[in-house]
C-alpha positions in Angstrom: 0.0 0.0 0.0 1.1 3.6 -0.6 0.8 5.7 2.6 1.1 9.4 2.7 1.7 11.3 5.9 1.4 15.0 6.5 3.0 16.2 9.7 2.1 19.8 10.8 3.6 20.0 14.3 6.9 20.0 16.0 5.3 18.9 19.3 7.7 16.3 20.5 5.4 13.3 21.1 3.2 13.9 18.1 6.1 14.3 15.7 7.9 11.3 17.3 4.8 9.2 16.7 4.4 10.3 13.1 7.9 9.1 12.3 7.5 5.9 14.3 4.3 5.2 12.3 6.2 5.8 9.1 9.1 3.5 10.2 6.6 0.8 11.1 4.8 1.1 7.8 8.1 0.7 5.9 9.0 -2.3 8.0 5.7 -3.8 7.0 6.6 -3.3 3.3 4.5 -0.2 2.5 5.7 2.7 0.4 5.6 5.8 2.6 6.0 9.5 1.8 6.0 12.0 4.6 5.4 15.7 4.0 6.6 18.3 6.6 4.4 21.4 6.7 4.2 24.4 9.0 6.2 24.0 12.2 7.0 20.4 11.4 9.8 21.7 9.1 11.7 22.3 12.4 11.8 18.6 13.3 15.4 18.0 12.1 17.6 18.1 15.2 14.6 18.1 17.5 15.4 16.0 20.6 13.7 15.4 24.0 14.8 13.1 26.8 11.7 10.9 26.1 10.8 11.7 22.5 13.8 11.9 20.2 12.2 13.1 17.0 15.5 13.5 15.2 16.4 9.9 15.8 13.0 8.7 14.5 13.3 11.0 11.5 16.7 9.4 10.6 15.2 5.9 11.2 12.4 6.8 8.8 14.9 7.8 6.1 17.1 4.8 6.7 14.1 2.5 6.3 13.6 3.9 2.8 10.8 6.4 3.6 10.6 9.5 1.4 10.7 12.8 3.3 9.6 16.1 1.8 9.6 19.6 3.4 7.5 22.6 2.4 9.8 25.2 0.9 7.6 28.2 1.9 7.5 27.0 5.5 11.3 26.5 5.5 11.8 30.0 4.0 9.5 31.7 6.5 11.8 30.3 9.3 15.0 31.0 7.4 15.7 27.2 7.3 15.7 26.7 3.5 19.5 26.3 3.3 20.0 24.3 6.5 17.8 21.3 6.0 18.7 17.9 4.7 15.1 17.4 3.5 14.3 18.0 -0.2 12.7 21.4 -0.4 9.2 20.8 -1.9 6.1 22.8 -3.0 2.4 22.6 -2.4 2.2 20.9 -5.8 4.5 18.1 -4.3 2.1 17.9 -1.3 -0.9 17.5 -3.7 1.0 14.9 -5.6 1.6 12.9 -2.4 -2.1 12.9 -1.7 -2.9 11.8 -5.3 -0.2 9.1 -5.1 -1.3 7.7 -1.8 -3.9 4.9 -1.2 -4.3 6.3 2.3 -3.4 9.5 4.0 -2.6 10.2 7.7 -2.1 13.5 9.3 -0.4 14.3 12.6 
């Protein structure tokens, strides 16, 4: 199955769970694309003693998940040049929705 995930928050536990969900879906053999939007573009490097978002984000990429980040959201935070995520557009986000058999938002 093709699973699309839209993450719109950098709240530790929610972001951590979104990436864990993506990792689990990949381990079960699903194709997964995760689009970071709004404050979620700040997830890279985000750590907490209980919810290490950055670690799960790296695990998602290592598992073969595709990660995209909203370019407008990155630019508004002056992060466009400092992210390892591919800078994407709203067209890319729409394409993820069209591509996916199921969508999940966090």
